[in-house]
GUFI-247042 format. One line per 8 residues: number of its first residue (from 1); their letters; for each residue x, z, y of N, C-alpha, C. Coordinates in steps of 0.05 Angstrom, whole numbers. Layout:
<rs>
NUM> A> X/Z/Y/X/Z/Y/X/Z/Y  ... .
</rs>
This chain:
<rs>
1> MKKKNLVI> -970/-496/1346/-960/-482/1322/-936/-465/1330  -920/-475/1345/-896/-459/1354/-905/-436/1371  -925/-440/1387/-934/-419/1404/-946/-396/1389  -960/-404/1367/-972/-384/1349/-950/-367/1336  -929/-378/1327/-907/-364/1314/-893/-345/1334  -891/-353/1358/-878/-336/1378/-895/-311/1383  -922/-315/1383/-940/-293/1387/-938/-273/1365  -936/-283/1340/-933/-264/1317/-907/-249/1318 .
9> IGGLVIVA> -886/-262/1325/-860/-249/1327/-860/-228/1349  -872/-235/1371/-874/-216/1393/-890/-191/1386  -913/-195/1370/-929/-173/1361/-913/-154/1343  -898/-166/1324/-881/-150/1306/-861/-133/1321  -850/-145/1342/-830/-130/1358/-843/-107/1372  -867/-111/1383/-882/-90/1396/-888/-67/1377  -897/-75/1352/-904/-54/1332/-879/-38/1325  -857/-51/1322/-832/-37/1315/-823/-18/1337 .
17> LLTLYIAR> -826/-28/1362/-818/-10/1384/-837/14/1386  -863/9/1381/-882/31/1382/-876/51/1360  -870/42/1336/-864/60/1314/-839/77/1319  -820/64/1331/-795/79/1337/-800/100/1358  -817/93/1377/-824/113/1398/-838/137/1387  -857/131/1369/-873/153/1358/-854/172/1341  -836/159/1326/-817/176/1310/-799/193/1327  -791/182/1350/-774/198/1368/-789/220/1382 .
25> TGVLSGVP> -813/215/1390/-829/235/1405/-843/255/1388  -846/250/1361/-859/269/1343/-889/272/1347  -901/252/1358/-930/254/1363/-946/256/1338  -939/241/1317/-954/241/1293/-948/265/1275  -924/276/1276/-917/299/1258/-924/326/1270  -932/327/1295/-939/353/1307/-916/369/1316  -892/358/1316/-868/372/1325/-865/369/1354  -860/391/1369/-857/388/1398/-835/370/1405 .
33> KGSAGPQS> -839/357/1429/-819/338/1438/-793/353/1444  -772/341/1437/-745/352/1441/-734/367/1417  -751/371/1395/-742/385/1371/-741/365/1349  -725/370/1329/-721/352/1306/-734/364/1282  -740/347/1263/-751/356/1238/-731/369/1220  -741/379/1197/-722/393/1178/-699/375/1169  -706/350/1163/-684/332/1154/-665/327/1177  -676/324/1201/-658/319/1224/-640/342/1230 .
41> QAAEAPDK> -653/367/1227/-637/392/1232/-614/394/1211  -621/388/1186/-601/389/1165/-579/369/1170  -587/346/1181/-566/326/1186/-549/333/1209  -562/347/1230/-547/353/1254/-530/378/1250  -537/395/1231/-522/420/1228/-493/416/1222  -486/397/1203/-457/393/1198/-443/383/1223  -457/366/1239/-443/356/1263/-436/379/1282  -455/398/1285/-450/421/1303/-427/438/1293 .
49> KQQGGSMP> -426/441/1266/-404/458/1255/-378/444/1259  -378/418/1256/-353/404/1260/-344/405/1289  -363/404/1308/-356/405/1336/-350/433/1345  -359/453/1329/-354/481/1337/-371/489/1360  -392/475/1368/-408/481/1391/-435/493/1383  -454/494/1402/-480/505/1397/-500/490/1415  -524/501/1415/-545/489/1431/-539/491/1460  -547/472/1477/-541/475/1506/-554/500/1517 .
57> GMPDMPAE> -539/514/1533/-548/539/1545/-544/563/1528  -534/560/1504/-530/583/1486/-500/589/1484  -492/615/1481/-463/621/1479/-452/611/1452  -426/605/1453/-413/596/1428/-413/618/1407  -419/613/1382/-419/632/1360/-395/626/1342  -382/647/1332/-359/643/1314/-367/630/1288  -349/615/1277/-355/601/1252/-358/622/1230  -376/616/1211/-382/635/1189/-359/636/1170 .
65> KPQAKPPA> -351/661/1161/-330/666/1142/-342/666/1114  -326/658/1093/-336/659/1066/-340/688/1058  -362/694/1045/-369/722/1037/-350/732/1016  -338/757/1019/-319/768/1000/-334/777/975  -318/778/953/-329/786/927/-335/816/928  -358/825/919/-364/854/919/-343/870/905  -336/895/915/-316/911/901/-323/918/872  -349/921/867/-357/928/840/-350/906/821 .
73> EEKKAEDA> -353/880/830/-346/858/813/-316/857/807  -299/863/828/-270/863/824/-262/884/804  -273/909/807/-267/931/789/-275/924/760  -298/911/758/-307/904/731/-289/884/718  -276/866/735/-258/846/724/-232/859/715  -224/881/728/-199/894/721/-202/915/699  -226/923/692/-230/944/671/-219/934/645  -206/954/631/-195/947/604/-218/945/584 .
81> PTVEISPE> -214/929/563/-235/926/543/-239/952/528  -263/957/520/-270/980/504/-288/972/481  -288/990/461/-306/987/438/-325/1010/438  -350/1005/433/-370/1026/434/-376/1036/406  -375/1062/403/-381/1076/378/-402/1097/385  -426/1094/374/-447/1113/381/-440/1141/371  -451/1162/384/-446/1190/374/-453/1194/345  -475/1181/336/-483/1184/308/-462/1173/290 .
89> KQQLIGVK> -452/1149/297/-432/1137/280/-406/1153/282  -399/1164/305/-374/1180/307/-376/1204/288  -400/1217/287/-403/1240/270/-402/1231/240  -412/1208/235/-412/1198/207/-384/1192/197  -367/1180/213/-340/1173/204/-320/1195/210  -328/1216/224/-310/1239/228/-290/1235/250  -299/1226/273/-281/1221/295/-275/1248/309  -249/1254/313/-241/1277/328/-222/1268/350 .
97> TATAAVQP> -222/1283/372/-205/1276/395/-186/1299/401  -165/1292/414/-145/1312/424/-136/1304/452  -127/1323/467/-119/1319/495/-89/1316/497  -79/1295/510/-51/1292/515/-42/1313/536  -22/1329/530/-13/1350/547/17/1354/545  28/1364/567/57/1371/567/60/1398/553  75/1399/532/79/1423/516/107/1424/505  117/1448/499/145/1450/488/145/1440/460 .
105> LKKVIRTV> 164/1422/454/167/1411/428/191/1424/414  186/1432/389/207/1444/372/208/1429/346  232/1419/340/236/1403/316/255/1417/297  249/1415/272/266/1427/250/276/1404/233  302/1401/232/315/1381/214/323/1395/188  311/1386/167/316/1398/140/334/1379/125  356/1390/114/375/1373/100/389/1391/79  408/1378/65/423/1391/43/452/1394/52 .
113> GLIEYDQR> 464/1417/47/491/1422/54/508/1428/29  534/1426/33/553/1431/11/575/1451/21  580/1472/6/600/1492/13/628/1480/7  646/1482/26/673/1472/23/693/1493/32  718/1489/26/739/1507/36/742/1504/66  748/1526/79/755/1526/107/783/1514/108  786/1490/118/812/1477/117/833/1491/135  824/1507/153/842/1523/170/854/1546/155 .
121> RLFTITTK> 844/1551/130/854/1574/114/865/1565/87  876/1541/87/889/1531/63/919/1532/68  934/1542/48/963/1546/51/977/1536/25  1002/1528/29/1020/1520/7/1045/1537/8  1051/1550/-14/1075/1566/-16/1098/1549/-27  1119/1547/-11/1142/1530/-18/1168/1547/-18  1189/1534/-26/1216/1546/-24/1233/1528/-7  1252/1540/8/1269/1525/26/1297/1520/14 .
129> VEGWIEKL> 1301/1529/-11/1327/1525/-23/1323/1511/-50  1344/1498/-59/1343/1486/-85/1352/1506/-106  1338/1506/-129/1346/1525/-150/1328/1523/-175  1328/1545/-191/1313/1546/-215/1295/1571/-215  1270/1567/-225/1252/1590/-226/1259/1607/-250  1267/1632/-245/1274/1650/-267/1251/1668/-275  1232/1673/-256/1210/1690/-263/1185/1683/-247  1162/1683/-259/1137/1678/-246/1120/1703/-246 .
137> HVNYTGIY> 1111/1711/-222/1092/1734/-220/1063/1724/-220  1058/1699/-214/1032/1686/-214/1033/1663/-234  1019/1666/-256/1023/1646/-278/997/1633/-286  976/1634/-270/952/1618/-275/936/1615/-249  920/1594/-249/903/1588/-225/879/1606/-224  869/1610/-200/845/1626/-196/851/1655/-190  876/1664/-195/883/1691/-190/884/1697/-160  877/1721/-153/877/1729/-124/903/1743/-118 .
145> VKKGEPVA> 916/1734/-97/941/1746/-88/937/1757/-60  951/1779/-55/950/1791/-28/975/1782/-12  972/1784/13/994/1777/31/1017/1796/26  1041/1785/22/1065/1801/17/1071/1806/-12  1054/1797/-30/1059/1801/-59/1079/1780/-69  1097/1787/-88/1115/1767/-99/1101/1748/-117  1108/1722/-116/1096/1702/-133/1116/1689/-151  1142/1689/-144/1162/1677/-161/1190/1686/-153 .
153> EIYSPELW> 1210/1683/-171/1238/1689/-165/1254/1665/-172  1272/1657/-153/1288/1632/-156/1318/1639/-154  1333/1627/-173/1362/1629/-172/1372/1604/-159  1390/1608/-139/1401/1585/-125/1431/1589/-120  1448/1572/-131/1477/1574/-125/1483/1572/-95  1469/1556/-81/1473/1553/-52/1467/1579/-38  1445/1592/-47/1438/1618/-35/1459/1639/-42  1469/1638/-66/1490/1657/-74/1515/1654/-56 .
161> ATQQEFIN> 1523/1629/-51/1546/1625/-34/1541/1635/-6  1518/1631/4/1511/1640/31/1511/1670/33  1501/1683/12/1503/1713/12/1532/1722/12  1548/1709/-4/1576/1717/-5/1590/1714/22  1583/1692/37/1594/1688/64/1584/1711/82  1560/1718/79/1549/1740/95/1564/1766/89  1569/1771/64/1583/1796/56/1611/1796/67  1625/1773/66/1652/1771/77/1652/1775/107 .
169> AVKWAKAT> 1632/1765/120/1631/1769/149/1626/1798/156  1610/1811/140/1604/1839/144/1630/1856/140  1645/1849/119/1670/1864/114/1690/1860/137  1692/1835/147/1711/1830/169/1702/1845/194  1676/1846/199/1666/1860/222/1672/1890/220  1670/1900/196/1676/1929/192/1706/1934/196  1722/1916/186/1751/1919/189/1760/1918/218  1750/1899/233/1757/1897/261/1747/1921/277 .
177> QAKRAQQE> 1724/1931/269/1714/1954/283/1731/1979/278  1740/1982/253/1757/2004/246/1784/2002/260  1795/1979/262/1821/1975/276/1818/1981/306  1795/1974/317/1791/1980/345/1789/2010/350  1777/2024/331/1775/2053/333/1803/2066/333  1821/2055/316/1848/2065/315/1863/2061/342  1858/2037/354/1872/2031/379/1862/2049/402  1838/2058/400/1828/2075/421/1842/2102/422 .
185> TSVASQEN> 1853/2110/399/1867/2136/398/1896/2134/410  1907/2110/411/1934/2106/422/1932/2090/448  1942/2103/470/1941/2091/496/1958/2066/498  1982/2068/485/2001/2045/487/1990/2021/472  1978/2026/448/1967/2003/433/1943/1991/447  1928/2009/461/1905/1998/476/1914/1980/499  1937/1988/512/1946/1971/534/1956/1944/524  1969/1944/501/1982/1920/491/1962/1900/478 .
193> GGAFQNML> 1944/1910/460/1927/1891/445/1897/1898/447  1889/1913/467/1860/1921/469/1842/1897/474  1850/1880/492/1833/1857/500/1830/1838/477  1853/1833/462/1851/1815/439/1834/1826/417  1835/1852/413/1820/1864/391/1790/1864/398  1784/1867/423/1755/1865/432/1744/1837/427  1761/1817/431/1752/1790/426/1747/1785/397  1764/1795/380/1760/1792/351/1735/1807/341 .
201> NKDAQALV> 1731/1830/353/1707/1845/345/1681/1831/352  1681/1818/376/1657/1803/384/1653/1778/366  1675/1765/358/1673/1742/341/1662/1750/313  1671/1772/303/1662/1782/277/1632/1788/278  1623/1801/299/1595/1808/301/1578/1783/304  1588/1763/318/1573/1738/321/1571/1723/294  1592/1724/279/1592/1711/252/1572/1725/234  1571/1751/235/1552/1766/218/1524/1760/226 .
209> EAARQRLR> 1518/1759/252/1491/1753/261/1483/1724/253  1501/1705/254/1495/1678/246/1488/1676/217  1504/1690/200/1498/1691/171/1471/1705/165  1465/1726/180/1440/1740/176/1416/1722/183  1419/1707/205/1398/1689/214/1394/1666/194  1415/1657/182/1413/1636/162/1397/1646/138  1402/1670/130/1387/1682/107/1357/1685/114  1352/1693/139/1323/1695/148/1309/1668/147 .
217> LWDISDAQ> 1323/1647/155/1311/1621/154/1305/1611/126  1318/1623/107/1312/1617/79/1291/1636/67  1276/1649/84/1254/1667/77/1264/1692/62  1289/1701/67/1297/1727/56/1290/1748/76  1276/1769/66/1266/1789/84/1288/1806/95  1281/1820/117/1301/1838/130/1309/1861/111  1290/1870/94/1297/1891/75/1317/1882/55  1314/1857/45/1333/1846/26/1361/1842/40 .
225> IKRIEESE> 1361/1832/64/1386/1828/79/1400/1855/83  1385/1876/90/1397/1902/93/1409/1913/67  1396/1908/45/1406/1917/19/1432/1902/12  1433/1876/18/1457/1861/13/1480/1871/30  1474/1877/55/1495/1887/74/1505/1914/66  1488/1932/57/1497/1958/50/1511/1959/23  1501/1943/4/1513/1943/-23/1537/1924/-25  1539/1906/-6/1560/1885/-6/1561/1870/-33 .
233> TPIRTLVI> 1536/1866/-44/1533/1852/-69/1511/1831/-66  1516/1806/-73/1495/1786/-70/1472/1790/-90  1448/1782/-81/1425/1783/-99/1424/1757/-116  1419/1761/-142/1420/1737/-159/1397/1718/-154  1373/1729/-151/1349/1712/-147/1336/1718/-120  1324/1697/-110/1308/1700/-85/1279/1704/-92  1267/1725/-82/1239/1731/-88/1222/1716/-67  1202/1701/-76/1184/1686/-59/1158/1703/-56 .
241> YSPVSGYV> 1150/1709/-31/1127/1725/-26/1104/1708/-15  1080/1716/-20/1056/1701/-10/1053/1707/19  1051/1687/36/1047/1692/65/1018/1699/72  999/1695/54/971/1699/60/957/1712/36  933/1721/41/916/1731/19/896/1709/12  892/1705/-14/873/1684/-23/875/1679/-52  860/1658/-60/859/1651/-89/878/1627/-93  891/1627/-116/909/1606/-123/892/1582/-133 .
249> LQKSAVQG> 893/1560/-119/878/1537/-127/894/1519/-145  919/1517/-141/936/1499/-158/964/1512/-161  974/1511/-186/1000/1522/-192/1018/1500/-203  1038/1494/-187/1057/1473/-196/1082/1485/-208  1087/1511/-204/1111/1524/-213/1108/1531/-243  1130/1526/-258/1131/1533/-286/1158/1548/-290  1158/1569/-305/1182/1585/-308/1204/1568/-321  1228/1569/-309/1251/1554/-319/1254/1527/-306 .
257> MKVMAGQG> 1235/1517/-292/1237/1490/-280/1255/1491/-255  1266/1468/-249/1283/1465/-225/1265/1456/-202  1269/1469/-180/1253/1462/-156/1272/1453/-134  1262/1435/-117/1277/1425/-95/1268/1438/-69  1284/1437/-49/1277/1448/-23/1252/1434/-12  1233/1450/-4/1208/1439/7/1187/1434/-14  1193/1437/-39/1173/1431/-60/1151/1453/-60  1126/1444/-62/1104/1463/-63/1102/1476/-91 .
265> LFDVADLS> 1099/1503/-90/1096/1518/-115/1068/1526/-121  1053/1536/-100/1026/1545/-104/1009/1536/-80  984/1529/-85/964/1524/-64/945/1548/-63  942/1560/-40/926/1585/-38/904/1580/-17  880/1589/-23/857/1586/-4/846/1614/2  842/1618/28/829/1643/37/800/1637/40  783/1651/23/754/1646/23/739/1667/38  752/1681/57/737/1700/73/717/1687/91 .
273> TVWITADI> 722/1662/98/702/1645/111/702/1618/98  679/1605/97/676/1578/85/662/1560/104  665/1534/99/651/1513/114/626/1504/98  606/1495/113/583/1482/101/579/1455/116  580/1433/102/576/1407/114/549/1397/106  533/1389/126/506/1379/121/504/1350/130  488/1334/116/483/1306/122/461/1304/143  466/1290/165/446/1285/186/442/1255/188 .
281> YEYELPLI> 417/1246/186/412/1217/188/418/1207/216  424/1181/218/434/1170/243/412/1171/265  386/1169/258/366/1170/278/362/1199/289  373/1219/275/370/1246/284/395/1256/299  416/1240/298/441/1248/311/438/1252/342  422/1235/356/420/1241/385/406/1267/392  393/1280/372/378/1304/378/396/1329/375  418/1328/359/433/1352/354/458/1352/372 .
289> KVGDTAVI> 469/1376/375/494/1380/390/508/1405/380  533/1407/387/548/1431/380/536/1456/392  532/1476/376/519/1501/385/491/1505/376  478/1484/365/451/1487/355/450/1506/331  429/1522/330/426/1543/309/415/1531/284  424/1542/261/415/1533/235/411/1557/217  392/1555/199/387/1575/179/395/1563/152  411/1577/136/422/1567/111/412/1584/88 .
297> RLSYFPGK> 401/1571/68/391/1586/44/403/1574/19  406/1591/-1/416/1583/-27/396/1591/-48  393/1573/-68/375/1579/-90/386/1601/-108  413/1606/-106/425/1626/-122/419/1654/-112  412/1656/-86/406/1682/-74/378/1680/-61  357/1682/-77/330/1680/-65/324/1702/-45  312/1693/-23/304/1712/-2/327/1719/17  351/1708/13/373/1714/31/378/1691/49 .
305> EFTSRIDY> 383/1696/74/387/1675/94/414/1680/108  427/1658/115/452/1659/131/446/1644/157  454/1655/179/450/1642/205/477/1632/216  478/1608/225/503/1597/236/496/1577/258  517/1566/270/514/1546/291/532/1522/284  524/1499/294/540/1475/290/566/1478/307  589/1477/293/614/1479/308/629/1452/309  619/1432/294/632/1405/296/614/1384/284 .
313> IYPILTGE> 613/1361/297/599/1338/286/619/1316/282  621/1307/257/642/1287/250/635/1260/263  655/1246/272/650/1220/286/647/1197/268  646/1201/242/645/1179/223/618/1179/209  607/1155/205/581/1151/192/586/1140/163  573/1152/144/575/1143/116/557/1119/113  569/1096/105/553/1071/103/532/1072/81  538/1085/59/519/1084/36/493/1100/42 .
321> TRTAKARF> 496/1123/55/473/1140/61/464/1139/90  479/1126/107/472/1124/136/470/1152/148  488/1170/141/488/1197/151/515/1204/162  515/1224/180/540/1236/190/541/1266/182  564/1278/183/568/1305/174/567/1324/198  552/1346/195/552/1368/214/564/1392/200  581/1407/214/596/1428/201/587/1455/211  585/1475/193/578/1502/200/600/1520/187 .
329> TIPNPAGQ> 605/1543/200/624/1563/189/609/1589/186  611/1601/162/597/1626/157/617/1645/143  615/1671/148/632/1690/135/625/1694/105  645/1700/89/641/1704/61/658/1728/51  651/1752/62/668/1775/55/667/1783/26  644/1780/14/641/1788/-14/649/1766/-34  655/1743/-24/662/1721/-42/640/1709/-58  614/1714/-49/591/1703/-64/589/1673/-60 .
337> LKPQMFTN> 597/1663/-37/594/1634/-32/619/1620/-43  615/1602/-60/637/1588/-74/636/1558/-67  659/1546/-64/660/1517/-58/645/1501/-78  632/1479/-69/616/1460/-84/588/1470/-91  580/1493/-80/552/1502/-82/535/1486/-63  510/1480/-71/492/1466/-53/475/1486/-38  468/1479/-13/452/1496/4/429/1480/17  409/1494/26/387/1483/42/392/1490/71 .
345> VEVRLNLG> 393/1471/88/400/1475/117/376/1467/134  368/1484/152/347/1478/172/360/1481/200  362/1459/214/372/1459/242/348/1461/260  346/1481/276/323/1485/293/330/1477/322  314/1458/332/320/1446/358/297/1452/377  304/1458/402/284/1462/424/287/1438/442  267/1420/442/269/1395/457/258/1398/486  246/1420/493/235/1424/520/207/1413/522 .
353> GKLAVPED> 196/1413/547/169/1404/551/167/1374/551  148/1363/535/144/1334/533/114/1329/532  106/1305/543/78/1296/541/74/1287/512  56/1300/497/54/1295/469/25/1294/460  20/1279/438/-6/1278/425/-2/1282/395  -23/1287/380/-19/1289/351/-8/1263/339  9/1266/319/21/1242/307/1/1223/295  -21/1234/285/-42/1216/273/-57/1200/293 .
361> AVIDTGLR> -54/1206/319/-69/1191/340/-56/1164/346  -32/1160/337/-17/1135/343/-18/1117/319  -27/1093/323/-28/1072/302/-4/1054/307  14/1053/287/38/1036/289/33/1011/274  30/988/289/24/963/276/49/948/268  72/959/275/97/945/269/107/930/294  88/918/309/96/904/334/92/922/358  72/939/357/67/957/379/53/982/369 .
369> KVVYVDKG> 50/1002/386/37/1027/379/13/1031/398  -10/1037/385/-36/1037/399/-50/1064/395  -62/1074/416/-80/1097/415/-107/1088/426  -128/1103/418/-155/1097/429/-163/1121/447  -166/1114/472/-173/1134/493/-203/1136/495  -213/1161/494/-241/1167/496/-249/1165/526  -265/1144/533/-274/1140/561/-301/1153/566  -313/1165/546/-339/1177/550/-362/1158/542 .
377> DGNFEPRE> -385/1169/537/-409/1154/530/-404/1136/505  -387/1145/487/-382/1130/463/-364/1107/465  -350/1104/488/-332/1081/492/-303/1090/487  -288/1074/473/-260/1079/467/-243/1055/476  -223/1061/491/-205/1040/501/-180/1038/485  -174/1015/473/-148/1012/459/-126/1009/480  -105/1026/477/-84/1026/497/-56/1027/483  -40/1008/491/-12/1007/480/5/1029/493 .
385> VMTGVKAE> 21/1043/477/38/1065/487/66/1061/476  85/1076/489/112/1078/479/117/1107/472  129/1112/449/133/1139/438/162/1146/438  167/1173/436/194/1184/434/198/1198/408  207/1223/411/214/1239/387/188/1250/373  191/1255/348/169/1267/332/178/1296/325  159/1314/328/165/1342/323/140/1357/314  141/1366/288/120/1383/277/92/1372/282 .
393> KLVEVTRG> 87/1348/272/61/1334/273/53/1326/301  72/1327/320/67/1317/347/87/1295/353  79/1277/371/96/1255/379/96/1253/409  120/1249/420/123/1247/449/114/1219/458  99/1218/481/90/1193/493/105/1190/519  120/1169/520/136/1164/545/123/1145/565  105/1128/555/90/1109/573/63/1104/561  43/1099/578/17/1091/569/-4/1112/572 .
401> LKAGDRVA> 3/1138/573/-16/1159/575/-7/1178/598  -26/1194/607/-20/1215/626/-33/1241/616  -24/1263/627/-35/1289/618/-65/1290/624  -80/1299/604/-109/1301/607/-125/1279/593  -112/1257/586/-125/1236/571/-133/1246/543  -158/1239/535/-167/1247/508/-165/1222/490  -153/1226/467/-149/1204/448/-161/1212/421  -168/1192/406/-179/1196/379/-156/1204/361 .
409> SSANFLID> -158/1227/348/-137/1237/331/-144/1235/301  -168/1228/295/-176/1223/267/-196/1201/266  -198/1186/244/-215/1163/241/-209/1141/260  -185/1142/273/-178/1120/292/-174/1094/278  -168/1094/252/-165/1069/237/-192/1055/235  -214/1071/232/-240/1059/231/-248/1048/258  -241/1062/279/-246/1052/306/-230/1026/311  -206/1025/301/-190/1001/304/-202/978/288 .
417> SEAKLKGV> -213/983/265/-226/962/250/-251/951/265  -266/969/277/-289/961/292/-280/944/316  -258/952/329/-248/937/352/-239/909/343  -227/907/320/-217/881/311/-241/863/305  -263/874/293/-286/858/288/-299/847/313  -297/863/334/-310/855/360/-290/840/378  -265/836/368/-246/821/384/-235/836/408  -235/863/406/-225/880/428/-196/885/423 .
425> EPLPLRKR> -178/877/442/-150/881/440/-140/897/464  -119/914/460/-108/929/483/-93/910/502  -93/918/527/-78/903/547/-48/908/543  -32/888/548/-3/892/545/7/915/563  26/930/553/35/954/567/48/946/594  61/923/596/75/916/621/56/911/644  30/907/638/10/902/660/-2/927/670  5/950/659/-7/975/668/9/987/690 .
</rs>
């Protein structure tokens, strides 16, 4: 029994060895000896890659590199999203395009101006002595006075005393001069008191000149001083003359009233030139400068235009209207322009060459500004842009477009609606 079991075990071992031999030699599968089957090759391939070697007798081959992504696929991944509008639909909704181009921009700022007095031509007529007004030559406001015309006469006791001192000095000077003339005829008198008499004569002349200068400082004219000197009689009243030509705006003097030194009697305005102040909004202030040309029109003179330039921009902003004042000066020889008249002002600005598109081409969402660029074949790309100044239905584009780009200038809101329905959004500007 035991011998029989040993025979069976020995037979099984022989069969196993025979099967293993056949599998190794490939006799049953028809594969030549020394080659491996598909499964064996697949199993051996990783081992060869790991070892970095090759078949015996063959040169070493470099390890395979991962295949790069085709350029077309990369470009497709970077392309901006577009929305497709067929030519038939474009014609139906009225799509029009315009080309972004560098062109000269000219802006006109239209505002309202107010005529005012030229503050450099406002004057106040005063008196430098204390006294009483005995006569008024100008007795109502609005009257026109010429330079050098009398406006009032003032009696002043102080002025009377000063005139009397001047007269006494003149008399003394004349007396010393006469005595010197007598001494010149006598040689002996000239030797004894000539030097002393010359000193007295010089003192008298100096006193006269000091009194004359004092009268001049009180606005007494040279003609009046000469008359006082020749007549040796003081003038009762001092005549006040107008130093300028203009209209009397305010009259404080009343006949018979007492006036103090330095008190204003009349306010006079020269209206040969006037100022026009115009309101400029704060967002327009960076665009204007001193020297810009303006055209001024008045409804009172239809068809008539005045041309001027900005000569000053006030540094203060009005909080209620958010505006600043720009000032113009224009001549007014005929006196037609009167203070407090309203005017229409047009400030014409030349902004130079800027990259611009029609204003209607830009959609302002509140958070960003978008244009739709025509890419051809009915495709429109939404593109975020940055804008600058606006001028005569054009808007400057500072970022996001280049010269030659065509953008939708009409019906772009319909294109935007189509893009929203399809989920097409512009790429952020910072990624461009």
